[in-house]
Steps between C-alpha positions, in 0.01 A plus 500: 500500500447256778691172478360177638702371795636148506357284774655169387656479848160370612511194281517200728292663772333225710130499432526675162567305181748653260225498235262701716777754576611523136137560392459762775827676391367519143179650621700760698714579201174568308407772749840665452468479121144630501578785733784616267275474192215677667723777624649548151155524348394760760814709447430490123133609560614784722749624237217495246277699741241224515385576848134457590437216258346172613816315400716732706268453800486121479873463446566712813255285697684187389843641595453429872401139431814430302731688738363347815503153336865547432590639837287266710662202332844642573404543864352151513801324342727728694360385835552132415801273549594138436639468854238547770565770750309599816394850603731655754388595846510869422261448215272280702495775764385745224208272428390473864319834538264415212458123534639403836747254357666379187273189501184718498645721231575195283153359564338822389733537192441135390120532561488810285689313229255217511202722442305437180602720211812608316750751624781564735552512873745760619636578848526876483685738725344843550801715593289802607318307770765228531242228465489174312200367300423187309315619193309314219565644153233391259668624184856634441381864491213493756506507879856595585558696819634832370836599639559161671796270434441141389705272730375157409318425170308186421361438150166312512405518137453146367810512282705506824393158617264306266769306317637353817208508740182505295226637719697444825582862552564448877778253417661754271481769768673266744777435244529874445532570871786244510671685218483853645828680535435673828827698477362667178161563668667652802727718285194650338389625836798730536 
């Protein structure tokens, strides 16, 4: 059984109302609950030998949505802090081969987050090629770079910003960038 993590430490984060964060925490807790329920149902179906049924197929297809919804929220909340930090020089140097500078990386990351549509923006590290990529993820379970490590995760589903920012997504993204815990992001690289 997965247990929802407590992210109350983020309450009071500048640019994020406590109400928005509490609502977002509840949504995240729903992913944890639903993954556990779905997993239990699948285990029961397997014990009953109900493989190959339409229900078995659809439940398995849904499993990735619930799991990634849980995990992406944990990564998102996990890379946020109430006290602003700045990326260290070593991390900025890691960004340079792909973007030339931290500023150009941030411009690309924010522009990707401002694109129309719902989803996630993830800075991925491909360990095999030792490269970094900003990636748009349309749905929780679609578009991930297989084998890559998420370093920085931004939620751009409406629930992440509408209560505080309405349709001003770019303002939300700016607030998010001011709340990034770059020490956490950097630690995910190692």
